[in-house]
C-alpha positions as CSV (number, residue, x, y, z in Angstrom):
1,M,0.0,0.0,0.0
2,I,2.9,2.4,0.8
3,L,4.5,1.6,-2.6
4,L,1.1,2.3,-4.4
5,F,0.7,5.6,-2.4
6,L,4.1,6.8,-3.5
7,A,3.5,5.7,-7.1
8,G,0.3,7.6,-7.1
9,H,2.1,10.8,-6.3
10,A,5.0,10.1,-8.7
11,W,2.9,9.1,-11.7
12,S,-0.5,10.7,-11.3
13,Q,-1.6,12.9,-14.1
14,S,-4.7,14.9,-14.8
15,E,-7.7,12.6,-15.2
16,G,-8.5,11.8,-18.9
17,T,-4.9,12.5,-20.1
18,T,-4.2,8.9,-21.0
19,G,-5.1,7.2,-24.3
20,A,-6.5,3.8,-25.1
21,D,-9.1,4.1,-22.4
22,I,-10.6,0.7,-23.5
23,L,-7.8,-0.6,-21.2
24,K,-9.8,0.8,-18.3
25,V,-13.1,-0.9,-19.2
26,P,-14.0,-3.7,-16.7
27,I,-14.2,-7.0,-18.6
28,G,-16.1,-10.0,-17.1
29,V,-19.4,-10.3,-15.3
30,R,-17.9,-11.7,-12.1
31,P,-15.1,-9.1,-11.6
32,T,-17.5,-6.3,-12.5
33,A,-19.9,-7.4,-9.8
34,L,-17.1,-7.5,-7.3
35,G,-16.0,-3.9,-7.9
36,G,-12.9,-5.0,-9.8
37,A,-11.3,-6.6,-6.7
38,Y,-10.1,-9.5,-8.8
39,S,-6.3,-9.7,-9.1
40,A,-6.1,-12.1,-6.1
41,L,-9.5,-13.7,-6.3
42,G,-9.7,-14.4,-10.0
43,D,-9.4,-18.1,-11.0
44,D,-11.2,-18.1,-14.4
45,V,-10.8,-16.6,-17.9
46,Y,-11.8,-13.1,-16.7
47,V,-8.6,-12.7,-14.6
48,I,-6.7,-12.1,-17.9
49,G,-7.7,-8.4,-17.6
50,Y,-6.6,-8.1,-14.0
51,N,-3.6,-10.3,-13.3
52,P,-2.4,-12.9,-15.9
53,A,-0.9,-15.0,-13.1
54,G,-4.4,-16.0,-12.0
55,L,-4.6,-18.2,-15.1
56,A,-2.4,-20.7,-13.4
57,R,-5.4,-21.8,-11.2
58,I,-7.4,-22.9,-14.2
59,S,-7.4,-26.7,-14.8
60,Q,-10.1,-27.0,-17.5
61,Y,-10.7,-25.6,-21.0
62,S,-12.8,-22.4,-20.4
63,F,-14.7,-19.9,-22.5
64,G,-16.4,-16.7,-21.5
65,L,-18.8,-14.5,-23.5
66,D,-19.9,-11.1,-22.2
67,H,-22.1,-8.3,-23.4
68,V,-22.1,-4.9,-21.7
69,I,-24.8,-2.3,-22.1
70,S,-23.4,1.0,-20.7
71,Y,-24.6,4.6,-20.4
72,A,-24.6,6.9,-23.4
73,G,-25.3,4.0,-25.8
74,V,-21.9,2.4,-25.4
75,E,-21.7,-1.4,-25.9
76,V,-18.9,-3.8,-25.2
77,D,-18.6,-7.4,-26.3
78,S,-15.8,-9.8,-25.2
79,L,-14.7,-13.4,-25.8
80,S,-12.2,-14.9,-23.3
81,V,-10.5,-18.3,-23.6
82,A,-8.2,-20.4,-21.3
83,V,-6.4,-23.5,-22.5
84,P,-4.4,-25.7,-20.0
85,T,-1.3,-27.4,-21.3
86,K,1.0,-30.1,-19.8
87,D,4.4,-28.4,-20.3
88,Y,3.8,-24.8,-21.1
89,G,1.4,-23.5,-18.4
90,I,-2.0,-22.1,-19.0
91,F,-2.6,-20.1,-22.2
92,G,-5.3,-17.4,-22.3
93,G,-6.7,-15.1,-24.9
94,Q,-9.2,-12.3,-24.9
95,L,-10.9,-10.2,-27.6
96,V,-12.8,-7.1,-26.7
97,L,-14.8,-4.9,-29.0
98,R,-16.2,-1.6,-28.0
99,L,-18.7,0.3,-30.1
100,L,-19.5,3.9,-29.4
101,P,-22.4,5.9,-30.8
102,D,-21.7,7.9,-33.9
103,I,-20.7,11.5,-33.3
104,N,-23.2,13.6,-35.3
105,N,-23.2,17.4,-34.9
106,S,-26.3,18.6,-36.8
107,L,-25.0,22.2,-36.7
108,A,-21.7,21.4,-38.4
109,T,-20.8,20.6,-42.0
110,D,-18.6,17.6,-41.0
111,P,-19.8,14.1,-41.8
112,T,-20.9,11.7,-39.1
113,I,-17.9,10.3,-37.2
114,S,-17.8,6.6,-36.1
115,A,-15.7,5.4,-33.2
116,S,-14.7,2.0,-32.0
117,D,-11.9,0.1,-30.2
118,I,-10.5,-3.4,-30.4
119,L,-8.4,-5.0,-27.7
120,F,-6.7,-8.4,-28.3
121,T,-4.7,-10.1,-25.5
122,V,-2.7,-13.3,-25.3
123,A,-1.4,-14.5,-21.9
124,D,0.4,-17.4,-20.3
125,A,0.8,-18.4,-16.6
126,Q,3.0,-20.9,-14.8
127,Q,2.5,-22.5,-11.3
128,F,5.5,-23.1,-9.0
129,G,4.3,-24.6,-5.8
130,K,2.2,-21.9,-4.1
131,V,3.6,-19.2,-6.4
132,S,2.3,-18.4,-9.8
133,I,3.6,-15.9,-12.4
134,G,2.1,-14.7,-15.6
135,A,2.4,-12.2,-18.5
136,S,0.3,-11.0,-21.3
137,L,0.8,-9.1,-24.5
138,K,-1.9,-6.7,-25.7
139,A,-2.7,-5.1,-29.1
140,I,-5.0,-2.1,-29.1
141,Y,-6.6,-0.6,-32.2
142,S,-8.8,2.5,-32.1
143,N,-10.8,4.1,-34.9
144,L,-12.0,7.7,-34.8
145,G,-13.5,8.8,-38.1
146,E,-10.7,8.9,-40.7
147,K,-8.0,8.4,-38.0
148,Q,-6.7,5.2,-36.6
149,A,-4.3,4.4,-33.7
150,F,-2.4,1.2,-33.0
151,T,-0.2,0.3,-30.0
152,E,0.9,-2.6,-27.8
153,A,1.2,-3.1,-24.1
154,V,2.4,-5.7,-21.6
155,D,1.0,-6.9,-18.3
156,L,3.1,-8.7,-15.6
157,G,1.6,-10.4,-12.5
158,A,2.3,-12.8,-9.6
159,K,0.2,-14.6,-7.0
160,I,1.3,-16.4,-3.8
161,E,-0.8,-18.4,-1.3
162,L,0.1,-17.8,2.4
163,F,-2.1,-18.8,5.4
164,D,-5.1,-19.7,3.2
165,T,-4.9,-16.3,1.7
166,D,-4.0,-15.4,-1.9
167,F,-1.9,-12.3,-2.4
168,A,-1.4,-10.7,-5.8
169,F,0.7,-8.1,-7.5
170,A,0.3,-6.9,-11.1
171,V,1.6,-4.1,-13.4
172,Q,-0.6,-3.4,-16.4
173,N,-0.4,-1.5,-19.6
174,I,3.4,-1.1,-20.0
175,G,3.9,0.2,-23.5
176,P,4.3,3.1,-25.9
177,S,2.0,6.1,-26.2
178,V,-1.1,6.2,-28.4
179,Q,-0.9,8.4,-31.5
180,Y,-3.7,8.7,-34.1
181,Q,-2.6,8.6,-37.8
182,P,-2.5,10.7,-39.8
183,N,-1.6,13.1,-37.0
184,P,2.0,14.5,-36.8
185,Q,1.4,15.8,-33.3
186,G,-0.2,14.6,-30.0
187,Q,0.6,11.5,-28.1
188,D,-1.3,10.1,-25.1
189,P,0.4,7.6,-22.6
190,L,-1.3,4.4,-21.8
191,P,-3.1,4.1,-18.4
192,L,-0.3,2.4,-16.5
193,T,-1.9,0.5,-13.6
194,I,-0.4,-1.1,-10.5
195,R,-2.5,-3.6,-8.4
196,L,-2.0,-5.1,-5.0
197,G,-4.7,-7.5,-3.8
198,A,-5.6,-10.2,-1.3
199,A,-8.4,-12.7,-1.2
200,R,-9.5,-15.6,1.1
201,P,-12.5,-17.7,2.0
202,L,-14.4,-16.7,5.0
203,I,-16.9,-19.6,5.1
204,V,-16.4,-23.0,3.5
205,S,-19.0,-25.8,4.0
206,P,-21.0,-28.2,1.8
207,S,-23.9,-25.9,1.7
208,S,-22.3,-22.4,1.4
209,T,-19.1,-20.6,0.6
210,L,-18.3,-17.0,1.3
211,L,-15.2,-15.4,-0.5
212,A,-13.8,-12.0,0.2
213,S,-11.3,-9.9,-1.8
214,G,-9.7,-6.5,-1.4
215,E,-7.5,-4.5,-3.7
216,V,-5.6,-1.2,-3.9
217,F,-4.5,0.0,-7.3
218,N,-3.1,3.1,-8.9
219,V,-4.0,4.3,-12.4
220,N,-1.6,7.0,-13.6
221,D,-4.3,9.5,-14.6
222,E,-6.8,8.7,-11.8
223,G,-4.7,8.2,-8.7
224,L,-4.9,5.7,-5.9
225,Q,-8.1,3.7,-5.6
226,A,-9.4,0.7,-3.7
227,A,-12.0,-2.0,-4.1
228,L,-13.8,-4.6,-1.9
229,G,-15.8,-7.6,-3.1
230,L,-17.9,-10.4,-1.5
231,E,-19.1,-13.5,-3.2
232,Y,-21.6,-15.9,-1.6
233,W,-22.3,-19.3,-3.1
234,H,-25.3,-21.5,-2.1
235,R,-24.4,-25.2,-2.8
236,S,-22.2,-24.1,-5.7
237,I,-25.3,-23.4,-7.7
238,I,-26.4,-19.8,-7.0
239,A,-24.1,-16.9,-6.3
240,I,-24.7,-13.4,-4.9
241,R,-22.0,-10.8,-5.4
242,L,-21.4,-7.4,-4.0
243,G,-18.6,-4.9,-4.6
244,Y,-17.6,-1.3,-4.0
245,R,-14.9,0.7,-5.7
246,F,-13.5,3.7,-3.8
247,S,-12.4,6.3,-6.3
248,D,-12.8,10.0,-7.3
249,V,-16.4,11.1,-7.2
250,Q,-16.2,12.0,-11.0
251,N,-15.1,8.5,-11.9
252,L,-18.2,6.7,-13.4
253,Q,-16.7,3.3,-12.6
254,G,-16.7,4.0,-8.8
255,G,-19.3,3.1,-6.3
256,L,-21.5,0.1,-5.6
257,T,-21.7,-3.0,-7.8
258,A,-23.8,-6.1,-7.5
259,G,-24.5,-9.3,-9.4
260,V,-25.9,-12.8,-9.4
261,A,-25.0,-16.1,-11.1
262,L,-26.4,-19.5,-11.7
263,R,-24.2,-22.5,-12.3
264,Y,-25.2,-25.9,-13.7
265,N,-23.7,-29.1,-15.0
266,L,-24.7,-30.7,-18.3
267,G,-22.7,-33.9,-18.4
268,K,-19.0,-33.0,-18.6
269,L,-20.0,-29.4,-19.5
270,E,-20.3,-26.9,-16.7
271,Y,-21.7,-23.5,-17.4
272,E,-22.6,-20.3,-15.5
273,L,-25.0,-17.6,-16.4
274,G,-24.1,-14.3,-14.8
275,F,-25.4,-10.7,-14.4
276,A,-23.8,-7.6,-13.0
277,W,-25.2,-4.1,-12.3
278,Q,-23.3,-1.0,-11.8
279,P,-25.2,2.2,-11.0
280,Y,-23.7,5.7,-10.8
281,A,-25.7,8.7,-9.6
282,I,-24.9,11.6,-12.1
283,S,-27.3,13.8,-10.1
284,S,-30.2,13.5,-7.7
285,T,-32.6,12.8,-10.5
286,F,-30.4,10.8,-13.0
287,V,-28.6,7.5,-12.5
288,A,-26.3,6.0,-15.2
289,N,-26.6,2.2,-15.2
290,T,-24.3,-0.3,-16.7
291,Y,-25.5,-3.9,-17.2
292,T,-23.2,-6.8,-17.9
293,F,-24.5,-10.2,-19.1
294,G,-22.1,-13.2,-19.1
295,L,-21.9,-16.9,-20.1
296,L,-19.0,-19.0,-18.9
297,F,-18.2,-22.6,-19.9
298,W,-15.8,-25.2,-18.5
299,F,-15.1,-28.7,-19.8
């Protein structure tokens, strides 16, 4: 926490001064419902976006499909995959597509401007006893009207289990600045993020399980933040999730989150239907809601 605090002062910039903000979009119905406190708790395909070392806990082929309906007409779709191997660790892949509403100024002579972003990630993780390490490589493509931007980034992460508690450390979005072409001027740095998290079970019984996770993280243009998450499972069938992200009052990803999930087995195929809800009070009379729908498979 001390290191993150110092990093917040050393690297913090004005909010909104980084590029490729698709890297800030929460991916996955489960981590979204838990407020983003996922670098230590994550043990499924969604952990790719929080700490690649978490992939080492996956022992089955896994697929995740998510659809996000956000405020202002923004929609995000993602496909996440995990493939265990015998000698080369756990491979992961994630494809994220964000579509934004067309920019149309009826009072201007400019044509309508379309905007979209694509994020593609490949990752690998290895387990060494109670320690796991992982890394991922990202490719980011952004389109804004007639201009395009392309850049790459790297994530590094680690997890260790001590006293029935998982501790995690991750550095995300290490890479060159974003520059739209053709545009000889103007570069925006990536949202470099440092995460430090912990997670442990509070209740474990045949009929119920309660998991808790906490996280502090620093985003270089948003400063130091924190998140807490709770997940309750009834007989490994129905889950209730709650989370809270402590951040600047102007950050639309801050505040309360909640979600539910239903898990079922169909032969060797196990699947989970999930939903997450994230409200943000813009004013006393208007609430911006984000809804995430997810489908996860294991076999």
